[in-house]
N, CA, C, O and the ligand as a Tripos MOL2 file, in Angstrom:
@<TRIPOS>MOLECULE
protein
  229   227    58     0     0
PROTEIN
NO_CHARGES

@<TRIPOS>ATOM
      1 N          -8.0380  -20.6300   30.4600 N.3       1 MET1
      2 CA         -7.2410  -20.3710   29.1600 C.3       1 MET1
      3 C          -6.1850  -19.2570   29.2580 C.2       1 MET1
      4 O          -6.3420  -18.1480   29.7680 O.2       1 MET1
      5 N          -4.9240  -19.8230   28.5930 N.am      2 VAL2
      6 CA         -3.8930  -18.9140   28.8030 C.3       2 VAL2
      7 C          -3.2350  -18.5720   27.3650 C.2       2 VAL2
      8 O          -2.0140  -18.4960   27.2350 O.2       2 VAL2
      9 N          -4.0920  -18.3820   26.3500 N.am      3 LEU3
     10 CA         -3.9060  -18.3090   25.0320 C.3       3 LEU3
     11 C          -2.6890  -17.4010   24.6440 C.2       3 LEU3
     12 O          -1.8140  -17.6900   23.8280 O.2       3 LEU3
     13 N          -2.8140  -16.0430   25.5110 N.am      4 SER4
     14 CA         -1.8460  -15.0000   25.1660 C.3       4 SER4
     15 C          -0.4250  -15.4290   25.5890 C.2       4 SER4
     16 O           0.5660  -14.8470   25.1470 O.2       4 SER4
     17 N          -0.3470  -16.4720   26.4640 N.am      5 MET5
     18 CA          1.0660  -17.0380   27.0090 C.3       5 MET5
     19 C           1.5770  -17.8800   25.8520 C.2       5 MET5
     20 O           2.7580  -17.8040   25.5110 O.2       5 MET5
     21 N           0.7630  -18.6330   25.2780 N.am      6 VAL6
     22 CA          1.0000  -19.5690   24.2380 C.3       6 VAL6
     23 C           1.5240  -18.8680   23.0250 C.2       6 VAL6
     24 O           2.4520  -19.2760   22.3260 O.2       6 VAL6
     25 N           0.8280  -17.7570   22.8430 N.am      7 ASP7
     26 CA          0.9690  -16.9790   21.5600 C.3       7 ASP7
     27 C           2.3460  -16.4010   21.5850 C.2       7 ASP7
     28 O           2.8830  -16.1760   20.5010 O.2       7 ASP7
     29 N           3.0280  -16.1160   22.7770 N.am      8 GLN8
     30 CA          4.1070  -15.3800   22.9580 C.3       8 GLN8
     31 C           5.3620  -15.9780   22.1680 C.2       8 GLN8
     32 O           6.1980  -15.2580   21.6220 O.2       8 GLN8
     33 N           5.4030  -17.4410   22.1660 N.am      9 HIS9
     34 CA          6.5660  -17.9230   21.5290 C.3       9 HIS9
     35 C           6.2650  -18.5590   20.1920 C.2       9 HIS9
     36 O           6.9870  -19.3540   19.5910 O.2       9 HIS9
     37 N           5.0930  -18.0890   19.8180 N.am     10 LYS10
     38 CA          4.7640  -18.5150   18.1600 C.3      10 LYS10
     39 C           5.3380  -17.5560   17.3170 C.2      10 LYS10
     40 O           5.5080  -16.4150   17.7450 O.2      10 LYS10
     41 N           5.6960  -17.8990   16.0420 N.am     11 PRO11
     42 CA          6.1190  -16.8630   15.1490 C.3      11 PRO11
     43 C           5.0540  -15.8990   14.7210 C.2      11 PRO11
     44 O           3.9240  -16.3210   14.4750 O.2      11 PRO11
     45 N           5.3520  -14.6320   14.6190 N.am     12 LYS12
     46 CA          4.5150  -13.6160   14.4730 C.3      12 LYS12
     47 C           4.8790  -12.8550   13.1570 C.2      12 LYS12
     48 O           5.9980  -12.3900   12.9370 O.2      12 LYS12
     49 N           3.8810  -12.7840   12.3610 N.am     13 CYS13
     50 CA          4.1770  -11.9130   11.0490 C.3      13 CYS13
     51 C           4.4190  -10.3520   11.4460 C.2      13 CYS13
     52 O           3.5140   -9.6540   11.9040 O.2      13 CYS13
     53 N           5.6590   -9.9140   11.2340 N.am     14 TYR14
     54 CA          5.8270   -8.4250   11.5560 C.3      14 TYR14
     55 C           5.1990   -7.3440   10.6160 C.2      14 TYR14
     56 O           5.3320   -6.1310   10.7800 O.2      14 TYR14
     57 N           4.5110   -7.9320    9.6290 N.am     15 LEU15
     58 CA          3.8590   -7.1320    8.8210 C.3      15 LEU15
     59 C           2.4520   -6.8250    8.9620 C.2      15 LEU15
     60 O           1.9220   -5.7440    8.7060 O.2      15 LEU15
     61 N           1.8550   -7.9560    9.4260 N.am     16 CYS16
     62 CA          0.4190   -7.8160    9.7210 C.3      16 CYS16
     63 C           0.0790   -8.3920   11.0920 C.2      16 CYS16
     64 O          -1.0890   -8.4420   11.4770 O.2      16 CYS16
     65 N           1.0940   -8.8250   11.8220 N.am     17 SER17
     66 CA          0.7080   -9.1880   13.4630 C.3      17 SER17
     67 C          -0.0220  -10.3660   13.5870 C.2      17 SER17
     68 O          -0.6240  -10.6350   14.6270 O.2      17 SER17
     69 N          -0.0150  -11.2080   12.4510 N.am     18 SER18
     70 CA         -0.7400  -12.5070   12.4030 C.3      18 SER18
     71 C           0.1930  -13.5240   13.0130 C.2      18 SER18
     72 O           1.3720  -13.5850   12.6650 O.2      18 SER18
     73 N          -0.4190  -14.4560   14.0730 N.am     19 VAL19
     74 CA          0.4680  -15.4490   14.7420 C.3      19 VAL19
     75 C           0.3490  -16.7130   14.0490 C.2      19 VAL19
     76 O          -0.7060  -16.9160   13.4490 O.2      19 VAL19
     77 N           1.3620  -17.7030   14.0270 N.am     20 PHE20
     78 CA          1.3520  -18.9620   13.1770 C.3      20 PHE20
     79 C           1.8990  -19.9160   14.1940 C.2      20 PHE20
     80 O           2.5940  -19.6510   15.1740 O.2      20 PHE20
     81 N           1.4270  -21.1510   13.7510 N.am     21 GLU21
     82 CA          1.8440  -22.2930   14.6020 C.3      21 GLU21
     83 C           3.3980  -22.6240   14.5380 C.2      21 GLU21
     84 O           4.0010  -23.0770   15.5110 O.2      21 GLU21
     85 N           3.9780  -22.3690   13.3470 N.am     22 ASN22
     86 CA          5.3670  -22.6250   13.2490 C.3      22 ASN22
     87 C           5.9350  -21.6840   12.1360 C.2      22 ASN22
     88 O           5.1700  -21.1830   11.3120 O.2      22 ASN22
     89 N           7.4320  -21.4210   12.1140 N.am     23 ILE23
     90 CA          7.8960  -20.6530   11.2450 C.3      23 ILE23
     91 C           7.7650  -20.9440    9.7530 C.2      23 ILE23
     92 O           8.0060  -20.0950    8.8950 O.2      23 ILE23
     93 N           7.3430  -22.2810    9.4730 N.am     24 GLU24
     94 CA          7.1360  -22.7290    8.1550 C.3      24 GLU24
     95 C           5.7220  -22.0880    7.5990 C.2      24 GLU24
     96 O           5.5980  -21.6000    6.4760 O.2      24 GLU24
     97 N           4.7480  -22.1710    8.5220 N.am     25 GLN25
     98 CA          3.5270  -21.3610    8.2290 C.3      25 GLN25
     99 C           3.6570  -20.0710    7.9710 C.2      25 GLN25
    100 O           3.1040  -19.5350    7.0110 O.2      25 GLN25
    101 N           4.4850  -19.3920    8.9010 N.am     26 LEU26
    102 CA          4.6940  -17.7820    8.6550 C.3      26 LEU26
    103 C           5.4580  -17.6700    7.3250 C.2      26 LEU26
    104 O           5.0600  -16.7960    6.5540 O.2      26 LEU26
    105 N           6.3860  -18.3480    6.9880 N.am     27 ARG27
    106 CA          7.0790  -18.0640    5.7690 C.3      27 ARG27
    107 C           6.2350  -18.1780    4.6500 C.2      27 ARG27
    108 O           6.2930  -17.3350    3.7550 O.2      27 ARG27
    109 N           5.2610  -19.3700    4.5900 N.am     28 ARG28
    110 CA          4.3630  -19.5060    3.5950 C.3      28 ARG28
    111 C           3.3430  -18.2620    3.4040 C.2      28 ARG28
    112 O           3.0470  -17.7670    2.3170 O.2      28 ARG28
    113 N           2.8970  -17.8830    4.5850 N.am     29 HIS29
    114 CA          1.9080  -16.7750    4.7890 C.3      29 HIS29
    115 C           2.7970  -15.5000    4.1310 C.2      29 HIS29
    116 O           2.1810  -14.7900    3.3350 O.2      29 HIS29
    117 N           3.8950  -15.2380    4.3510 N.am     30 GLN30
    118 CA          4.4730  -14.1250    3.9080 C.3      30 GLN30
    119 C           4.7750  -14.1080    2.4590 C.2      30 GLN30
    120 O           4.7550  -13.0660    1.8040 O.2      30 GLN30
    121 N           5.0780  -15.3740    1.9190 N.am     31 GLU31
    122 CA          5.4240  -15.4120    0.4940 C.3      31 GLU31
    123 C           4.0130  -15.2680   -0.2140 C.2      31 GLU31
    124 O           4.0020  -14.7520   -1.3320 O.2      31 GLU31
    125 N           2.8180  -15.6890    0.3570 N.am     32 ALA32
    126 CA          1.6310  -15.5950   -0.2500 C.3      32 ALA32
    127 C           1.0990  -14.2060   -0.1470 C.2      32 ALA32
    128 O           0.7590  -13.5960   -1.1600 O.2      32 ALA32
    129 N           1.0200  -13.7140    0.9880 N.am     33 ASP33
    130 CA          0.2120  -12.4020    1.3530 C.3      33 ASP33
    131 C           1.0840  -11.1890    1.1890 C.2      33 ASP33
    132 O           0.6260  -10.0880    0.8830 O.2      33 ASP33
    133 N           2.4680  -11.4500    1.4230 N.am     34 HIS34
    134 CA          3.2890  -10.3040    1.3160 C.3      34 HIS34
    135 C           4.3780  -10.4090    0.2320 C.2      34 HIS34
    136 O           5.5060   -9.9570    0.4280 O.2      34 HIS34
    137 N           4.0420  -10.9760   -0.8430 N.am     35 LYS35
    138 CA          4.9570  -11.4200   -1.8860 C.3      35 LYS35
    139 C           5.8270  -10.3300   -2.2830 C.2      35 LYS35
    140 O           7.0450  -10.5010   -2.3340 O.2      35 LYS35
    141 N           5.2720   -9.1970   -2.5740 N.am     36 ASP36
    142 CA          6.0590   -7.9720   -2.9990 C.3      36 ASP36
    143 C           7.3100   -7.7730   -1.9040 C.2      36 ASP36
    144 O           8.4820   -7.5780   -2.2270 O.2      36 ASP36
    145 N           6.8870   -7.8500   -0.7730 N.am     37 PHE37
    146 CA          7.7470   -7.4520    0.3130 C.3      37 PHE37
    147 C           8.8210   -8.4900    0.4710 C.2      37 PHE37
    148 O           9.9710   -8.1210    0.7090 O.2      37 PHE37
    149 N           8.5310   -9.7330    0.3590 N.am     38 VAL38
    150 CA          9.4970  -10.7700    0.4890 C.3      38 VAL38
    151 C          10.3660  -10.7990   -0.7920 C.2      38 VAL38
    152 O          11.5800  -10.9490   -0.6530 O.2      38 VAL38
    153 N           9.8770  -10.6770   -1.9330 N.am     39 GLU39
    154 CA         10.7740  -10.5110   -3.1300 C.3      39 GLU39
    155 C          11.6730   -9.3490   -3.0370 C.2      39 GLU39
    156 O          12.7860   -9.4390   -3.5540 O.2      39 GLU39
    157 N          11.3180   -8.2760   -2.4400 N.am     40 PHE40
    158 CA         11.9290   -7.0630   -2.3910 C.3      40 PHE40
    159 C          13.2440   -7.3650   -1.5020 C.2      40 PHE40
    160 O          14.3690   -6.9660   -1.7990 O.2      40 PHE40
    161 N          12.9410   -8.0870   -0.4350 N.am     41 HIS41
    162 CA         14.0480   -8.4360    0.4530 C.3      41 HIS41
    163 C          15.0030   -9.3380   -0.1660 C.2      41 HIS41
    164 O          16.2130   -9.1120   -0.1580 O.2      41 HIS41
    165 N          14.4740  -10.3540   -0.7000 N.am     42 LYS42
    166 CA         15.1670  -11.2990   -1.4380 C.3      42 LYS42
    167 C          16.1430  -10.7130   -2.5010 C.2      42 LYS42
    168 O          17.2800  -11.1740   -2.6030 O.2      42 LYS42
    169 N          15.7680   -9.8480   -3.1760 N.am     43 ARG43
    170 CA         16.5360   -9.0430   -4.2470 C.3      43 ARG43
    171 C          17.5920   -8.2750   -3.5290 C.2      43 ARG43
    172 O          18.7430   -8.1780   -3.9550 O.2      43 ARG43
    173 N          17.1100   -7.6640   -2.2870 N.am     44 ALA44
    174 CA         18.1700   -6.7580   -1.7240 C.3      44 ALA44
    175 C          19.3180   -7.6860   -1.1320 C.2      44 ALA44
    176 O          20.4850   -7.2940   -1.1820 O.2      44 ALA44
    177 N          18.9830   -8.9430   -0.5580 N.am     45 ASP45
    178 CA         19.8670   -9.8920   -0.1810 C.3      45 ASP45
    179 C          20.8500  -10.2350   -1.1460 C.2      45 ASP45
    180 O          22.0480  -10.2310   -0.8630 O.2      45 ASP45
    181 N          20.3930  -10.5460   -2.3270 N.am     46 ASP46
    182 CA         21.1490  -11.1070   -3.4630 C.3      46 ASP46
    183 C          22.1000  -10.0690   -3.8980 C.2      46 ASP46
    184 O          23.2700  -10.3770   -4.1220 O.2      46 ASP46
    185 N          21.6450   -8.7620   -4.0440 N.am     47 HIS47
    186 CA         22.4030   -7.7790   -4.5110 C.3      47 HIS47
    187 C          23.4600   -7.1360   -3.4370 C.2      47 HIS47
    188 O          23.4440   -5.9450   -3.1230 O.2      47 HIS47
    189 N          24.2810   -8.0010   -2.9750 N.am     48 SER48
    190 CA         25.3460   -7.5640   -2.0490 C.3      48 SER48
    191 C          26.4440   -6.6720   -2.7010 C.2      48 SER48
    192 O          26.8800   -7.0030   -3.8030 O.2      48 SER48
    193 N          26.8480   -5.7100   -2.1610 N.am     49 PRO49
    194 CA         27.5260   -4.7740   -2.7110 C.3      49 PRO49
    195 C          28.8910   -5.4630   -2.8900 C.2      49 PRO49
    196 O          29.3950   -5.9740   -1.8900 O.2      49 PRO49
    197 N          29.6390   -5.5360   -4.2540 N.am     50 ALA50
    198 CA         30.8460   -6.1170   -4.5490 C.3      50 ALA50
    199 C          31.6660   -5.0870   -5.0880 C.2      50 ALA50
    200 O          31.2060   -4.2090   -5.8180 O.2      50 ALA50
    201 N          33.0040   -5.1690   -4.7170 N.am     51 PRO51
    202 CA         33.9810   -4.1560   -5.1990 C.3      51 PRO51
    203 C          34.0180   -4.2370   -6.6700 C.2      51 PRO51
    204 O          33.9810   -5.3380   -7.2200 O.2      51 PRO51
    205 N          34.0890   -3.1030   -7.3610 N.am     52 GLY52
    206 CA         34.2130   -3.0640   -8.8120 C.3      52 GLY52
    207 C          32.7630   -3.1080   -9.3610 C.2      52 GLY52
    208 O          32.6430   -2.7460  -10.5320 O.2      52 GLY52
    209 N          31.7240   -3.4670   -8.7490 N.am     53 ASP53
    210 CA         30.3880   -3.4390   -9.1960 C.3      53 ASP53
    211 C          29.7380   -2.1350   -9.2940 C.2      53 ASP53
    212 O          28.8730   -1.7770   -8.4950 O.2      53 ASP53
    213 N          30.1850   -1.3620  -10.3500 N.am     54 VAL54
    214 CA         29.7210    0.0380  -10.3640 C.3      54 VAL54
    215 C          28.7000    0.2280  -11.5070 C.2      54 VAL54
    216 O          28.9250   -0.1190  -12.6670 O.2      54 VAL54
    217 N          27.6610    0.7560  -11.1210 N.am     55 THR55
    218 CA         26.6670    0.9980  -12.3460 C.3      55 THR55
    219 C          26.7290    2.2650  -12.8080 C.2      55 THR55
    220 O          26.5980    3.2370  -12.0650 O.2      55 THR55
    221 N          26.9450    2.3490  -14.1380 N.am     56 VAL56
    222 CA         27.1180    3.5760  -15.1060 C.3      56 VAL56
    223 C          26.0410    3.8740  -15.7100 C.2      56 VAL56
    224 O          25.5600    3.0690  -16.5070 O.2      56 VAL56
    225 N          25.4500    5.0670  -15.4660 N.am     57 PHE57
    226 CA         24.3690    5.5530  -16.2280 C.3      57 PHE57
    227 C          24.8650    6.4150  -17.4500 C.2      57 PHE57
    228 O          24.0490    6.9170  -18.2230 O.2      57 PHE57
    229 ZN          1.5590  -10.9610    7.4310 Zn       58 ZN58
@<TRIPOS>BOND
     1     1     2 1
     2     2     3 1
     3     3     4 2
     4     3     5 am
     5     5     6 1
     6     6     7 1
     7     7     8 2
     8     7     9 am
     9     9    10 1
    10    10    11 1
    11    11    12 2
    12    11    13 am
    13    13    14 1
    14    14    15 1
    15    15    16 2
    16    15    17 am
    17    17    18 1
    18    18    19 1
    19    19    20 2
    20    19    21 am
    21    21    22 1
    22    22    23 1
    23    23    24 2
    24    23    25 am
    25    25    26 1
    26    26    27 1
    27    27    28 2
    28    27    29 am
    29    29    30 1
    30    30    31 1
    31    31    32 2
    32    31    33 am
    33    33    34 1
    34    34    35 1
    35    35    36 2
    36    35    37 am
    37    37    38 1
    38    38    39 1
    39    39    40 2
    40    39    41 am
    41    41    42 1
    42    42    43 1
    43    43    44 2
    44    43    45 am
    45    45    46 1
    46    46    47 1
    47    47    48 2
    48    47    49 am
    49    49    50 1
    50    50    51 1
    51    51    52 2
    52    51    53 am
    53    53    54 1
    54    54    55 1
    55    55    56 2
    56    55    57 am
    57    57    58 1
    58    58    59 1
    59    59    60 2
    60    59    61 am
    61    61    62 1
    62    62    63 1
    63    63    64 2
    64    63    65 am
    65    65    66 1
    66    66    67 1
    67    67    68 2
    68    67    69 am
    69    69    70 1
    70    70    71 1
    71    71    72 2
    72    71    73 am
    73    73    74 1
    74    74    75 1
    75    75    76 2
    76    75    77 am
    77    77    78 1
    78    78    79 1
    79    79    80 2
    80    79    81 am
    81    81    82 1
    82    82    83 1
    83    83    84 2
    84    83    85 am
    85    85    86 1
    86    86    87 1
    87    87    88 2
    88    87    89 am
    89    89    90 1
    90    90    91 1
    91    91    92 2
    92    91    93 am
    93    93    94 1
    94    94    95 1
    95    95    96 2
    96    95    97 am
    97    97    98 1
    98    98    99 1
    99    99   100 2
   100    99   101 am
   101   101   102 1
   102   102   103 1
   103   103   104 2
   104   103   105 am
   105   105   106 1
   106   106   107 1
   107   107   108 2
   108   107   109 am
   109   109   110 1
   110   110   111 1
   111   111   112 2
   112   111   113 am
   113   113   114 1
   114   114   115 1
   115   115   116 2
   116   115   117 am
   117   117   118 1
   118   118   119 1
   119   119   120 2
   120   119   121 am
   121   121   122 1
   122   122   123 1
   123   123   124 2
   124   123   125 am
   125   125   126 1
   126   126   127 1
   127   127   128 2
   128   127   129 am
   129   129   130 1
   130   130   131 1
   131   131   132 2
   132   131   133 am
   133   133   134 1
   134   134   135 1
   135   135   136 2
   136   135   137 am
   137   137   138 1
   138   138   139 1
   139   139   140 2
   140   139   141 am
   141   141   142 1
   142   142   143 1
   143   143   144 2
   144   143   145 am
   145   145   146 1
   146   146   147 1
   147   147   148 2
   148   147   149 am
   149   149   150 1
   150   150   151 1
   151   151   152 2
   152   151   153 am
   153   153   154 1
   154   154   155 1
   155   155   156 2
   156   155   157 am
   157   157   158 1
   158   158   159 1
   159   159   160 2
   160   159   161 am
   161   161   162 1
   162   162   163 1
   163   163   164 2
   164   163   165 am
   165   165   166 1
   166   166   167 1
   167   167   168 2
   168   167   169 am
   169   169   170 1
   170   170   171 1
   171   171   172 2
   172   171   173 am
   173   173   174 1
   174   174   175 1
   175   175   176 2
   176   175   177 am
   177   177   178 1
   178   178   179 1
   179   179   180 2
   180   179   181 am
   181   181   182 1
   182   182   183 1
   183   183   184 2
   184   183   185 am
   185   185   186 1
   186   186   187 1
   187   187   188 2
   188   187   189 am
   189   189   190 1
   190   190   191 1
   191   191   192 2
   192   191   193 am
   193   193   194 1
   194   194   195 1
   195   195   196 2
   196   195   197 am
   197   197   198 1
   198   198   199 1
   199   199   200 2
   200   199   201 am
   201   201   202 1
   202   202   203 1
   203   203   204 2
   204   203   205 am
   205   205   206 1
   206   206   207 1
   207   207   208 2
   208   207   209 am
   209   209   210 1
   210   210   211 1
   211   211   212 2
   212   211   213 am
   213   213   214 1
   214   214   215 1
   215   215   216 2
   216   215   217 am
   217   217   218 1
   218   218   219 1
   219   219   220 2
   220   219   221 am
   221   221   222 1
   222   222   223 1
   223   223   224 2
   224   223   225 am
   225   225   226 1
   226   226   227 1
   227   227   228 2
@<TRIPOS>SUBSTRUCTURE
     1 MET1         2 RESIDUE 1 A MET
     2 VAL2         6 RESIDUE 1 A VAL
     3 LEU3        10 RESIDUE 1 A LEU
     4 SER4        14 RESIDUE 1 A SER
     5 MET5        18 RESIDUE 1 A MET
     6 VAL6        22 RESIDUE 1 A VAL
     7 ASP7        26 RESIDUE 1 A ASP
     8 GLN8        30 RESIDUE 1 A GLN
     9 HIS9        34 RESIDUE 1 A HIS
    10 LYS10       38 RESIDUE 1 A LYS
    11 PRO11       42 RESIDUE 1 A PRO
    12 LYS12       46 RESIDUE 1 A LYS
    13 CYS13       50 RESIDUE 1 A CYS
    14 TYR14       54 RESIDUE 1 A TYR
    15 LEU15       58 RESIDUE 1 A LEU
    16 CYS16       62 RESIDUE 1 A CYS
    17 SER17       66 RESIDUE 1 A SER
    18 SER18       70 RESIDUE 1 A SER
    19 VAL19       74 RESIDUE 1 A VAL
    20 PHE20       78 RESIDUE 1 A PHE
    21 GLU21       82 RESIDUE 1 A GLU
    22 ASN22       86 RESIDUE 1 A ASN
    23 ILE23       90 RESIDUE 1 A ILE
    24 GLU24       94 RESIDUE 1 A GLU
    25 GLN25       98 RESIDUE 1 A GLN
    26 LEU26      102 RESIDUE 1 A LEU
    27 ARG27      106 RESIDUE 1 A ARG
    28 ARG28      110 RESIDUE 1 A ARG
    29 HIS29      114 RESIDUE 1 A HIS
    30 GLN30      118 RESIDUE 1 A GLN
    31 GLU31      122 RESIDUE 1 A GLU
    32 ALA32      126 RESIDUE 1 A ALA
    33 ASP33      130 RESIDUE 1 A ASP
    34 HIS34      134 RESIDUE 1 A HIS
    35 LYS35      138 RESIDUE 1 A LYS
    36 ASP36      142 RESIDUE 1 A ASP
    37 PHE37      146 RESIDUE 1 A PHE
    38 VAL38      150 RESIDUE 1 A VAL
    39 GLU39      154 RESIDUE 1 A GLU
    40 PHE40      158 RESIDUE 1 A PHE
    41 HIS41      162 RESIDUE 1 A HIS
    42 LYS42      166 RESIDUE 1 A LYS
    43 ARG43      170 RESIDUE 1 A ARG
    44 ALA44      174 RESIDUE 1 A ALA
    45 ASP45      178 RESIDUE 1 A ASP
    46 ASP46      182 RESIDUE 1 A ASP
    47 HIS47      186 RESIDUE 1 A HIS
    48 SER48      190 RESIDUE 1 A SER
    49 PRO49      194 RESIDUE 1 A PRO
    50 ALA50      198 RESIDUE 1 A ALA
    51 PRO51      202 RESIDUE 1 A PRO
    52 GLY52      206 RESIDUE 1 A GLY
    53 ASP53      210 RESIDUE 1 A ASP
    54 VAL54      214 RESIDUE 1 A VAL
    55 THR55      218 RESIDUE 1 A THR
    56 VAL56      222 RESIDUE 1 A VAL
    57 PHE57      226 RESIDUE 1 A PHE
    58 ZN58       229 GROUP 0 **** ****
């Protein structure tokens, strides 16, 4: 058995170190188990800094 070698090219969750068969399963796992983290990143990506976009308090 060389499971450790097989695991090396499988996608791995960088949040909880779980290994998945493919990237789709990894994505589903992160959206389910790390929902807060995924949404935080999504929001960060959407909010790209734009010139003139100044928040005034
Ligand atoms: Zn995870």
